[in-house]
All heavy atoms as atom14 arrays in JSON, in Angstrom:
{
  "sequence": "MPQRDLRDLTRQRTNLVQERAAVVNRLQKTLEWANIKLACVVTDITGVSA",
  "atom14_mask": [
    [1, 1, 1, 1, 1, 1, 1, 1, 0, 0, 0, 0, 0, 0],
    [1, 1, 1, 1, 1, 1, 1, 0, 0, 0, 0, 0, 0, 0],
    [1, 1, 1, 1, 1, 1, 1, 1, 1, 0, 0, 0, 0, 0],
    [1, 1, 1, 1, 1, 1, 1, 1, 1, 1, 1, 0, 0, 0],
    [1, 1, 1, 1, 1, 1, 1, 1, 0, 0, 0, 0, 0, 0],
    [1, 1, 1, 1, 1, 1, 1, 1, 0, 0, 0, 0, 0, 0],
    [1, 1, 1, 1, 1, 1, 1, 1, 1, 1, 1, 0, 0, 0],
    [1, 1, 1, 1, 1, 1, 1, 1, 0, 0, 0, 0, 0, 0],
    [1, 1, 1, 1, 1, 1, 1, 1, 0, 0, 0, 0, 0, 0],
    [1, 1, 1, 1, 1, 1, 1, 0, 0, 0, 0, 0, 0, 0],
    [1, 1, 1, 1, 1, 1, 1, 1, 1, 1, 1, 0, 0, 0],
    [1, 1, 1, 1, 1, 1, 1, 1, 1, 0, 0, 0, 0, 0],
    [1, 1, 1, 1, 1, 1, 1, 1, 1, 1, 1, 0, 0, 0],
    [1, 1, 1, 1, 1, 1, 1, 0, 0, 0, 0, 0, 0, 0],
    [1, 1, 1, 1, 1, 1, 1, 1, 0, 0, 0, 0, 0, 0],
    [1, 1, 1, 1, 1, 1, 1, 1, 0, 0, 0, 0, 0, 0],
    [1, 1, 1, 1, 1, 1, 1, 0, 0, 0, 0, 0, 0, 0],
    [1, 1, 1, 1, 1, 1, 1, 1, 1, 0, 0, 0, 0, 0],
    [1, 1, 1, 1, 1, 1, 1, 1, 1, 0, 0, 0, 0, 0],
    [1, 1, 1, 1, 1, 1, 1, 1, 1, 1, 1, 0, 0, 0],
    [1, 1, 1, 1, 1, 0, 0, 0, 0, 0, 0, 0, 0, 0],
    [1, 1, 1, 1, 1, 0, 0, 0, 0, 0, 0, 0, 0, 0],
    [1, 1, 1, 1, 1, 1, 1, 0, 0, 0, 0, 0, 0, 0],
    [1, 1, 1, 1, 1, 1, 1, 0, 0, 0, 0, 0, 0, 0],
    [1, 1, 1, 1, 1, 1, 1, 1, 0, 0, 0, 0, 0, 0],
    [1, 1, 1, 1, 1, 1, 1, 1, 1, 1, 1, 0, 0, 0],
    [1, 1, 1, 1, 1, 1, 1, 1, 0, 0, 0, 0, 0, 0],
    [1, 1, 1, 1, 1, 1, 1, 1, 1, 0, 0, 0, 0, 0],
    [1, 1, 1, 1, 1, 1, 1, 1, 1, 0, 0, 0, 0, 0],
    [1, 1, 1, 1, 1, 1, 1, 0, 0, 0, 0, 0, 0, 0],
    [1, 1, 1, 1, 1, 1, 1, 1, 0, 0, 0, 0, 0, 0],
    [1, 1, 1, 1, 1, 1, 1, 1, 1, 0, 0, 0, 0, 0],
    [1, 1, 1, 1, 1, 1, 1, 1, 1, 1, 1, 1, 1, 1],
    [1, 1, 1, 1, 1, 0, 0, 0, 0, 0, 0, 0, 0, 0],
    [1, 1, 1, 1, 1, 1, 1, 1, 0, 0, 0, 0, 0, 0],
    [1, 1, 1, 1, 1, 1, 1, 1, 0, 0, 0, 0, 0, 0],
    [1, 1, 1, 1, 1, 1, 1, 1, 1, 0, 0, 0, 0, 0],
    [1, 1, 1, 1, 1, 1, 1, 1, 0, 0, 0, 0, 0, 0],
    [1, 1, 1, 1, 1, 0, 0, 0, 0, 0, 0, 0, 0, 0],
    [1, 1, 1, 1, 1, 1, 0, 0, 0, 0, 0, 0, 0, 0],
    [1, 1, 1, 1, 1, 1, 1, 0, 0, 0, 0, 0, 0, 0],
    [1, 1, 1, 1, 1, 1, 1, 0, 0, 0, 0, 0, 0, 0],
    [1, 1, 1, 1, 1, 1, 1, 0, 0, 0, 0, 0, 0, 0],
    [1, 1, 1, 1, 1, 1, 1, 1, 0, 0, 0, 0, 0, 0],
    [1, 1, 1, 1, 1, 1, 1, 1, 0, 0, 0, 0, 0, 0],
    [1, 1, 1, 1, 1, 1, 1, 0, 0, 0, 0, 0, 0, 0],
    [1, 1, 1, 1, 0, 0, 0, 0, 0, 0, 0, 0, 0, 0],
    [1, 1, 1, 1, 1, 1, 1, 0, 0, 0, 0, 0, 0, 0],
    [1, 1, 1, 1, 1, 1, 0, 0, 0, 0, 0, 0, 0, 0],
    [1, 1, 1, 1, 1, 0, 0, 0, 0, 0, 0, 0, 0, 0]
  ],
  "atom14_positions": [
    [[144.22, 95.51, 109.24], [144.73, 94.58, 108.25], [145.52, 95.35, 107.2], [145.01, 96.31, 106.63], [143.55, 93.9, 107.57], [143.6, 92.43, 107.59], [142.18, 91.75, 106.71], [142.47, 90.09, 107.09], [0.0, 0.0, 0.0], [0.0, 0.0, 0.0], [0.0, 0.0, 0.0], [0.0, 0.0, 0.0], [0.0, 0.0, 0.0], [0.0, 0.0, 0.0]],
    [[146.71, 94.93, 106.95], [147.48, 95.62, 105.9], [146.83, 95.44, 104.52], [146.08, 94.5, 104.27], [148.83, 94.92, 105.93], [148.89, 94.21, 107.23], [147.48, 93.92, 107.64], [0.0, 0.0, 0.0], [0.0, 0.0, 0.0], [0.0, 0.0, 0.0], [0.0, 0.0, 0.0], [0.0, 0.0, 0.0], [0.0, 0.0, 0.0], [0.0, 0.0, 0.0]],
    [[147.12, 96.37, 103.65], [146.51, 96.36, 102.33], [146.9, 95.1, 101.54], [146.09, 94.57, 100.77], [146.92, 97.6, 101.56], [146.15, 97.78, 100.28], [146.35, 99.16, 99.68], [147.04, 99.98, 100.26], [145.76, 99.38, 98.55], [0.0, 0.0, 0.0], [0.0, 0.0, 0.0], [0.0, 0.0, 0.0], [0.0, 0.0, 0.0], [0.0, 0.0, 0.0]],
    [[148.1, 94.6, 101.75], [148.54, 93.39, 101.04], [147.67, 92.19, 101.38], [147.3, 91.4, 100.52], [150.0, 93.1, 101.39], [150.53, 91.85, 100.69], [151.97, 91.6, 101.03], [152.77, 92.69, 100.52], [154.02, 92.94, 100.88], [154.6, 92.19, 101.78], [154.7, 93.93, 100.37], [0.0, 0.0, 0.0], [0.0, 0.0, 0.0], [0.0, 0.0, 0.0]],
    [[147.31, 92.07, 102.67], [146.45, 90.97, 103.1], [145.07, 91.08, 102.45], [144.49, 90.08, 102.02], [146.3, 90.96, 104.62], [147.58, 90.54, 105.32], [148.45, 89.93, 104.66], [147.71, 90.83, 106.53], [0.0, 0.0, 0.0], [0.0, 0.0, 0.0], [0.0, 0.0, 0.0], [0.0, 0.0, 0.0], [0.0, 0.0, 0.0], [0.0, 0.0, 0.0]],
    [[144.55, 92.3, 102.38], [143.25, 92.48, 101.74], [143.3, 92.11, 100.26], [142.38, 91.49, 99.73], [142.79, 93.93, 101.9], [142.36, 94.33, 103.3], [142.05, 95.82, 103.35], [141.15, 93.54, 103.75], [0.0, 0.0, 0.0], [0.0, 0.0, 0.0], [0.0, 0.0, 0.0], [0.0, 0.0, 0.0], [0.0, 0.0, 0.0], [0.0, 0.0, 0.0]],
    [[144.38, 92.49, 99.6], [144.53, 92.13, 98.19], [144.61, 90.62, 98.0], [144.0, 90.06, 97.09], [145.8, 92.77, 97.61], [145.49, 93.97, 96.74], [146.73, 94.51, 96.14], [147.4, 95.26, 97.2], [148.68, 95.56, 97.25], [149.47, 95.2, 96.28], [149.19, 96.23, 98.24], [0.0, 0.0, 0.0], [0.0, 0.0, 0.0], [0.0, 0.0, 0.0]],
    [[145.35, 89.96, 98.89], [145.47, 88.5, 98.82], [144.11, 87.83, 99.02], [143.74, 86.89, 98.3], [146.45, 87.98, 99.85], [147.89, 88.33, 99.52], [148.17, 88.68, 98.35], [148.74, 88.26, 100.43], [0.0, 0.0, 0.0], [0.0, 0.0, 0.0], [0.0, 0.0, 0.0], [0.0, 0.0, 0.0], [0.0, 0.0, 0.0], [0.0, 0.0, 0.0]],
    [[143.34, 88.33, 100.0], [142.02, 87.77, 100.24], [141.09, 88.0, 99.05], [140.31, 87.12, 98.68], [141.41, 88.38, 101.5], [141.99, 87.9, 102.82], [141.41, 88.7, 103.98], [141.74, 86.42, 103.02], [0.0, 0.0, 0.0], [0.0, 0.0, 0.0], [0.0, 0.0, 0.0], [0.0, 0.0, 0.0], [0.0, 0.0, 0.0], [0.0, 0.0, 0.0]],
    [[141.17, 89.18, 98.45], [140.34, 89.48, 97.29], [140.69, 88.57, 96.13], [139.81, 88.04, 95.44], [140.52, 90.96, 96.88], [140.19, 91.77, 98.0], [139.61, 91.31, 95.72], [0.0, 0.0, 0.0], [0.0, 0.0, 0.0], [0.0, 0.0, 0.0], [0.0, 0.0, 0.0], [0.0, 0.0, 0.0], [0.0, 0.0, 0.0], [0.0, 0.0, 0.0]],
    [[141.98, 88.36, 95.9], [142.41, 87.45, 94.83], [141.93, 86.03, 95.09], [141.46, 85.34, 94.17], [143.93, 87.45, 94.72], [144.44, 88.44, 93.72], [145.9, 88.21, 93.41], [146.53, 89.52, 93.29], [147.34, 90.07, 94.18], [147.68, 89.41, 95.27], [147.82, 91.26, 94.01], [0.0, 0.0, 0.0], [0.0, 0.0, 0.0], [0.0, 0.0, 0.0]],
    [[142.05, 85.59, 96.33], [141.63, 84.23, 96.68], [140.12, 84.07, 96.47], [139.66, 83.07, 95.92], [141.99, 83.92, 98.12], [141.67, 82.51, 98.53], [142.07, 82.21, 99.96], [142.44, 83.12, 100.72], [141.97, 80.96, 100.35], [0.0, 0.0, 0.0], [0.0, 0.0, 0.0], [0.0, 0.0, 0.0], [0.0, 0.0, 0.0], [0.0, 0.0, 0.0]],
    [[139.35, 85.07, 96.89], [137.9, 85.01, 96.7], [137.54, 84.99, 95.22], [136.67, 84.22, 94.8], [137.23, 86.21, 97.38], [135.72, 86.16, 97.28], [135.09, 87.38, 97.93], [133.66, 87.27, 97.99], [132.84, 87.47, 96.95], [133.34, 87.78, 95.79], [131.54, 87.35, 97.1], [0.0, 0.0, 0.0], [0.0, 0.0, 0.0], [0.0, 0.0, 0.0]],
    [[138.21, 85.8, 94.42], [137.97, 85.82, 92.97], [138.24, 84.45, 92.37], [137.45, 83.94, 91.56], [138.85, 86.88, 92.3], [138.56, 88.15, 92.88], [138.58, 86.95, 90.81], [0.0, 0.0, 0.0], [0.0, 0.0, 0.0], [0.0, 0.0, 0.0], [0.0, 0.0, 0.0], [0.0, 0.0, 0.0], [0.0, 0.0, 0.0], [0.0, 0.0, 0.0]],
    [[139.34, 83.84, 92.77], [139.68, 82.5, 92.26], [138.64, 81.47, 92.67], [138.24, 80.62, 91.86], [141.06, 82.07, 92.75], [142.17, 82.85, 92.08], [141.99, 83.41, 91.0], [143.32, 82.92, 92.73], [0.0, 0.0, 0.0], [0.0, 0.0, 0.0], [0.0, 0.0, 0.0], [0.0, 0.0, 0.0], [0.0, 0.0, 0.0], [0.0, 0.0, 0.0]],
    [[138.17, 81.54, 93.91], [137.16, 80.58, 94.37], [135.84, 80.75, 93.62], [135.2, 79.77, 93.26], [136.93, 80.75, 95.87], [138.05, 80.26, 96.78], [137.77, 80.64, 98.23], [138.24, 78.77, 96.65], [0.0, 0.0, 0.0], [0.0, 0.0, 0.0], [0.0, 0.0, 0.0], [0.0, 0.0, 0.0], [0.0, 0.0, 0.0], [0.0, 0.0, 0.0]],
    [[135.45, 81.99, 93.36], [134.21, 82.24, 92.62], [134.34, 81.7, 91.2], [133.4, 81.08, 90.67], [133.88, 83.76, 92.63], [132.78, 84.09, 91.65], [133.49, 84.2, 94.03], [0.0, 0.0, 0.0], [0.0, 0.0, 0.0], [0.0, 0.0, 0.0], [0.0, 0.0, 0.0], [0.0, 0.0, 0.0], [0.0, 0.0, 0.0], [0.0, 0.0, 0.0]],
    [[135.48, 81.91, 90.58], [135.7, 81.4, 89.22], [135.7, 79.87, 89.19], [135.12, 79.26, 88.29], [137.02, 81.92, 88.65], [136.98, 83.4, 88.32], [138.34, 83.95, 87.92], [139.37, 83.29, 88.08], [138.35, 85.17, 87.41], [0.0, 0.0, 0.0], [0.0, 0.0, 0.0], [0.0, 0.0, 0.0], [0.0, 0.0, 0.0], [0.0, 0.0, 0.0]],
    [[136.32, 79.25, 90.18], [136.34, 77.78, 90.24], [134.93, 77.23, 90.45], [134.55, 76.23, 89.84], [137.24, 77.31, 91.38], [138.72, 77.47, 91.1], [139.57, 77.05, 92.29], [139.11, 76.18, 93.08], [140.68, 77.56, 92.43], [0.0, 0.0, 0.0], [0.0, 0.0, 0.0], [0.0, 0.0, 0.0], [0.0, 0.0, 0.0], [0.0, 0.0, 0.0]],
    [[134.14, 77.89, 91.29], [132.76, 77.45, 91.53], [131.94, 77.56, 90.25], [131.17, 76.64, 89.92], [132.12, 78.29, 92.63], [130.72, 77.85, 92.98], [130.11, 78.74, 94.04], [128.82, 78.26, 94.47], [127.68, 78.48, 93.83], [127.68, 79.18, 92.74], [126.55, 77.99, 94.28], [0.0, 0.0, 0.0], [0.0, 0.0, 0.0], [0.0, 0.0, 0.0]],
    [[132.11, 78.64, 89.52], [131.38, 78.81, 88.26], [131.77, 77.72, 87.27], [130.91, 77.17, 86.55], [131.66, 80.19, 87.68], [0.0, 0.0, 0.0], [0.0, 0.0, 0.0], [0.0, 0.0, 0.0], [0.0, 0.0, 0.0], [0.0, 0.0, 0.0], [0.0, 0.0, 0.0], [0.0, 0.0, 0.0], [0.0, 0.0, 0.0], [0.0, 0.0, 0.0]],
    [[133.05, 77.36, 87.23], [133.51, 76.31, 86.31], [132.89, 74.96, 86.69], [132.48, 74.19, 85.81], [135.04, 76.22, 86.34], [0.0, 0.0, 0.0], [0.0, 0.0, 0.0], [0.0, 0.0, 0.0], [0.0, 0.0, 0.0], [0.0, 0.0, 0.0], [0.0, 0.0, 0.0], [0.0, 0.0, 0.0], [0.0, 0.0, 0.0], [0.0, 0.0, 0.0]],
    [[132.79, 74.7, 87.98], [132.21, 73.43, 88.44], [130.72, 73.38, 88.1], [130.21, 72.35, 87.63], [132.44, 73.23, 89.95], [131.61, 72.09, 90.49], [133.91, 72.99, 90.22], [0.0, 0.0, 0.0], [0.0, 0.0, 0.0], [0.0, 0.0, 0.0], [0.0, 0.0, 0.0], [0.0, 0.0, 0.0], [0.0, 0.0, 0.0], [0.0, 0.0, 0.0]],
    [[130.01, 74.49, 88.3], [128.58, 74.53, 87.98], [128.38, 74.33, 86.48], [127.48, 73.58, 86.06], [127.96, 75.86, 88.46], [126.56, 76.04, 87.9], [127.93, 75.91, 89.98], [0.0, 0.0, 0.0], [0.0, 0.0, 0.0], [0.0, 0.0, 0.0], [0.0, 0.0, 0.0], [0.0, 0.0, 0.0], [0.0, 0.0, 0.0], [0.0, 0.0, 0.0]],
    [[129.2, 74.97, 85.66], [129.1, 74.78, 84.21], [129.37, 73.34, 83.81], [128.69, 72.78, 82.95], [130.06, 75.72, 83.48], [129.61, 77.15, 83.53], [128.44, 77.44, 83.73], [130.54, 78.08, 83.37], [0.0, 0.0, 0.0], [0.0, 0.0, 0.0], [0.0, 0.0, 0.0], [0.0, 0.0, 0.0], [0.0, 0.0, 0.0], [0.0, 0.0, 0.0]],
    [[130.37, 72.72, 84.44], [130.68, 71.33, 84.16], [129.52, 70.42, 84.55], [129.17, 69.48, 83.82], [131.95, 70.93, 84.91], [132.85, 70.03, 84.1], [134.16, 69.73, 84.79], [134.83, 70.93, 85.23], [135.42, 71.07, 86.41], [135.42, 70.09, 87.27], [136.01, 72.2, 86.75], [0.0, 0.0, 0.0], [0.0, 0.0, 0.0], [0.0, 0.0, 0.0]],
    [[128.9, 70.7, 85.69], [127.75, 69.94, 86.15], [126.59, 70.06, 85.16], [125.97, 69.06, 84.79], [127.31, 70.43, 87.53], [126.02, 69.85, 88.11], [126.16, 68.35, 88.33], [125.67, 70.57, 89.38], [0.0, 0.0, 0.0], [0.0, 0.0, 0.0], [0.0, 0.0, 0.0], [0.0, 0.0, 0.0], [0.0, 0.0, 0.0], [0.0, 0.0, 0.0]],
    [[126.33, 71.27, 84.7], [125.23, 71.48, 83.76], [125.51, 70.76, 82.44], [124.62, 70.13, 81.87], [125.03, 72.97, 83.52], [123.8, 73.27, 82.68], [123.48, 74.75, 82.65], [124.12, 75.55, 83.32], [122.49, 75.11, 81.87], [0.0, 0.0, 0.0], [0.0, 0.0, 0.0], [0.0, 0.0, 0.0], [0.0, 0.0, 0.0], [0.0, 0.0, 0.0]],
    [[126.74, 70.82, 81.96], [127.07, 70.13, 80.71], [126.94, 68.62, 80.86], [126.45, 67.93, 79.96], [128.49, 70.48, 80.26], [128.6, 71.8, 79.55], [130.0, 71.96, 79.0], [130.16, 73.29, 78.35], [129.72, 73.31, 76.98], [0.0, 0.0, 0.0], [0.0, 0.0, 0.0], [0.0, 0.0, 0.0], [0.0, 0.0, 0.0], [0.0, 0.0, 0.0]],
    [[127.35, 68.1, 82.01], [127.23, 66.66, 82.25], [125.78, 66.24, 82.3], [125.4, 65.2, 81.73], [127.94, 66.29, 83.57], [129.29, 66.71, 83.5], [127.88, 64.81, 83.81], [0.0, 0.0, 0.0], [0.0, 0.0, 0.0], [0.0, 0.0, 0.0], [0.0, 0.0, 0.0], [0.0, 0.0, 0.0], [0.0, 0.0, 0.0], [0.0, 0.0, 0.0]],
    [[124.94, 67.03, 82.96], [123.51, 66.71, 83.02], [122.89, 66.76, 81.63], [122.08, 65.9, 81.27], [122.79, 67.68, 83.95], [123.07, 67.51, 85.44], [122.45, 68.66, 86.23], [122.57, 66.18, 85.94], [0.0, 0.0, 0.0], [0.0, 0.0, 0.0], [0.0, 0.0, 0.0], [0.0, 0.0, 0.0], [0.0, 0.0, 0.0], [0.0, 0.0, 0.0]],
    [[123.25, 67.76, 80.82], [122.71, 67.85, 79.46], [123.2, 66.69, 78.61], [122.46, 66.16, 77.78], [123.09, 69.18, 78.84], [122.31, 70.35, 79.39], [122.68, 71.67, 78.75], [123.44, 71.67, 77.76], [122.2, 72.71, 79.25], [0.0, 0.0, 0.0], [0.0, 0.0, 0.0], [0.0, 0.0, 0.0], [0.0, 0.0, 0.0], [0.0, 0.0, 0.0]],
    [[124.44, 66.28, 78.82], [124.98, 65.13, 78.07], [124.2, 63.87, 78.4], [124.0, 63.01, 77.54], [126.46, 64.96, 78.42], [127.09, 63.8, 77.74], [127.51, 63.72, 76.44], [127.38, 62.53, 78.33], [128.04, 62.49, 76.2], [127.97, 61.73, 77.33], [127.2, 61.99, 79.6], [128.38, 60.43, 77.58], [127.61, 60.7, 79.83], [128.19, 59.94, 78.83]],
    [[123.69, 63.79, 79.63], [122.9, 62.63, 80.06], [121.42, 62.82, 79.75], [120.58, 62.09, 80.27], [123.1, 62.4, 81.56], [0.0, 0.0, 0.0], [0.0, 0.0, 0.0], [0.0, 0.0, 0.0], [0.0, 0.0, 0.0], [0.0, 0.0, 0.0], [0.0, 0.0, 0.0], [0.0, 0.0, 0.0], [0.0, 0.0, 0.0], [0.0, 0.0, 0.0]],
    [[121.09, 63.81, 78.92], [119.71, 64.12, 78.52], [118.83, 64.52, 79.7], [117.64, 64.21, 79.73], [119.07, 62.96, 77.76], [119.57, 62.9, 76.34], [119.9, 63.93, 75.76], [119.64, 61.72, 75.78], [0.0, 0.0, 0.0], [0.0, 0.0, 0.0], [0.0, 0.0, 0.0], [0.0, 0.0, 0.0], [0.0, 0.0, 0.0], [0.0, 0.0, 0.0]],
    [[119.42, 65.19, 80.66], [118.66, 65.75, 81.77], [118.68, 67.26, 81.59], [119.69, 67.91, 81.85], [119.26, 65.35, 83.13], [119.28, 63.83, 83.26], [118.5, 66.0, 84.27], [120.02, 63.32, 84.47], [0.0, 0.0, 0.0], [0.0, 0.0, 0.0], [0.0, 0.0, 0.0], [0.0, 0.0, 0.0], [0.0, 0.0, 0.0], [0.0, 0.0, 0.0]],
    [[117.57, 67.81, 81.09], [117.51, 69.24, 80.78], [117.0, 70.01, 82.0], [115.9, 70.55, 82.01], [116.6, 69.48, 79.57], [117.02, 68.72, 78.35], [118.33, 69.24, 77.8], [118.65, 68.54, 76.49], [120.01, 68.62, 76.1], [0.0, 0.0, 0.0], [0.0, 0.0, 0.0], [0.0, 0.0, 0.0], [0.0, 0.0, 0.0], [0.0, 0.0, 0.0]],
    [[117.79, 70.07, 83.03], [117.39, 70.73, 84.26], [117.33, 72.24, 84.09], [116.51, 72.91, 84.71], [118.38, 70.36, 85.39], [118.0, 70.71, 86.81], [116.68, 70.04, 87.17], [119.08, 70.29, 87.76], [0.0, 0.0, 0.0], [0.0, 0.0, 0.0], [0.0, 0.0, 0.0], [0.0, 0.0, 0.0], [0.0, 0.0, 0.0], [0.0, 0.0, 0.0]],
    [[118.16, 72.79, 83.23], [118.2, 74.24, 83.05], [116.92, 74.79, 82.45], [116.59, 75.96, 82.63], [119.4, 74.61, 82.17], [0.0, 0.0, 0.0], [0.0, 0.0, 0.0], [0.0, 0.0, 0.0], [0.0, 0.0, 0.0], [0.0, 0.0, 0.0], [0.0, 0.0, 0.0], [0.0, 0.0, 0.0], [0.0, 0.0, 0.0], [0.0, 0.0, 0.0]],
    [[116.16, 73.98, 81.75], [114.88, 74.43, 81.17], [113.82, 74.59, 82.25], [112.88, 75.37, 82.08], [114.4, 73.43, 80.12], [115.47, 73.28, 78.71], [0.0, 0.0, 0.0], [0.0, 0.0, 0.0], [0.0, 0.0, 0.0], [0.0, 0.0, 0.0], [0.0, 0.0, 0.0], [0.0, 0.0, 0.0], [0.0, 0.0, 0.0], [0.0, 0.0, 0.0]],
    [[113.97, 73.88, 83.34], [112.95, 73.88, 84.39], [113.34, 74.8, 85.53], [112.5, 75.48, 86.1], [112.74, 72.44, 84.94], [111.7, 72.42, 86.03], [112.4, 71.5, 83.82], [0.0, 0.0, 0.0], [0.0, 0.0, 0.0], [0.0, 0.0, 0.0], [0.0, 0.0, 0.0], [0.0, 0.0, 0.0], [0.0, 0.0, 0.0], [0.0, 0.0, 0.0]],
    [[114.61, 74.84, 85.85], [115.09, 75.57, 87.04], [116.03, 76.69, 86.59], [116.85, 76.5, 85.69], [115.85, 74.6, 87.97], [116.32, 75.3, 89.2], [114.99, 73.42, 88.34], [0.0, 0.0, 0.0], [0.0, 0.0, 0.0], [0.0, 0.0, 0.0], [0.0, 0.0, 0.0], [0.0, 0.0, 0.0], [0.0, 0.0, 0.0], [0.0, 0.0, 0.0]],
    [[115.88, 77.84, 87.23], [116.76, 78.98, 86.89], [118.18, 78.73, 87.36], [119.13, 78.94, 86.62], [116.21, 80.26, 87.55], [114.85, 80.41, 87.21], [116.98, 81.46, 87.09], [0.0, 0.0, 0.0], [0.0, 0.0, 0.0], [0.0, 0.0, 0.0], [0.0, 0.0, 0.0], [0.0, 0.0, 0.0], [0.0, 0.0, 0.0], [0.0, 0.0, 0.0]],
    [[118.33, 78.29, 88.6], [119.65, 78.08, 89.19], [119.79, 76.59, 89.51], [119.12, 76.09, 90.41], [119.78, 78.92, 90.47], [121.14, 78.77, 91.13], [122.07, 78.26, 90.48], [121.27, 79.18, 92.29], [0.0, 0.0, 0.0], [0.0, 0.0, 0.0], [0.0, 0.0, 0.0], [0.0, 0.0, 0.0], [0.0, 0.0, 0.0], [0.0, 0.0, 0.0]],
    [[120.68, 75.91, 88.78], [120.79, 74.45, 88.96], [121.43, 74.08, 90.29], [121.37, 72.93, 90.7], [121.55, 73.77, 87.81], [123.02, 74.2, 87.77], [120.88, 74.02, 86.49], [123.86, 73.33, 86.88], [0.0, 0.0, 0.0], [0.0, 0.0, 0.0], [0.0, 0.0, 0.0], [0.0, 0.0, 0.0], [0.0, 0.0, 0.0], [0.0, 0.0, 0.0]],
    [[122.02, 75.05, 90.99], [122.6, 74.75, 92.29], [121.7, 75.21, 93.43], [122.06, 75.12, 94.59], [123.98, 75.43, 92.44], [123.82, 76.84, 92.3], [124.94, 74.89, 91.4], [0.0, 0.0, 0.0], [0.0, 0.0, 0.0], [0.0, 0.0, 0.0], [0.0, 0.0, 0.0], [0.0, 0.0, 0.0], [0.0, 0.0, 0.0], [0.0, 0.0, 0.0]],
    [[120.52, 75.69, 93.1], [119.6, 76.19, 94.11], [118.89, 75.08, 94.85], [119.05, 73.89, 94.56], [0.0, 0.0, 0.0], [0.0, 0.0, 0.0], [0.0, 0.0, 0.0], [0.0, 0.0, 0.0], [0.0, 0.0, 0.0], [0.0, 0.0, 0.0], [0.0, 0.0, 0.0], [0.0, 0.0, 0.0], [0.0, 0.0, 0.0], [0.0, 0.0, 0.0]],
    [[118.07, 75.45, 95.79], [117.36, 74.5, 96.64], [116.36, 73.67, 95.82], [116.26, 72.46, 95.98], [116.63, 75.25, 97.78], [115.8, 74.28, 98.61], [117.64, 75.95, 98.66], [0.0, 0.0, 0.0], [0.0, 0.0, 0.0], [0.0, 0.0, 0.0], [0.0, 0.0, 0.0], [0.0, 0.0, 0.0], [0.0, 0.0, 0.0], [0.0, 0.0, 0.0]],
    [[115.63, 74.31, 94.91], [114.6, 73.59, 94.16], [115.2, 72.62, 93.14], [114.53, 71.68, 92.73], [113.68, 74.58, 93.44], [114.42, 75.35, 92.53], [0.0, 0.0, 0.0], [0.0, 0.0, 0.0], [0.0, 0.0, 0.0], [0.0, 0.0, 0.0], [0.0, 0.0, 0.0], [0.0, 0.0, 0.0], [0.0, 0.0, 0.0], [0.0, 0.0, 0.0]],
    [[116.42, 72.84, 92.74], [117.06, 71.94, 91.78], [117.41, 70.65, 92.48], [117.49, 69.6, 91.92], [118.3, 72.58, 91.19], [0.0, 0.0, 0.0], [0.0, 0.0, 0.0], [0.0, 0.0, 0.0], [0.0, 0.0, 0.0], [0.0, 0.0, 0.0], [0.0, 0.0, 0.0], [0.0, 0.0, 0.0], [0.0, 0.0, 0.0], [0.0, 0.0, 0.0]]
  ]
}
């Protein structure tokens, strides 16, 4: 694989991780706005137990 392709894949992965984090934060804020304090009970709100 040429180095350019690896760089493109790394950039794409970084962007996807950042977008996922933004969605999780938005979900947590929405739940808190609805008076659902899930973060107090569960460590990871996107985990299996949540």
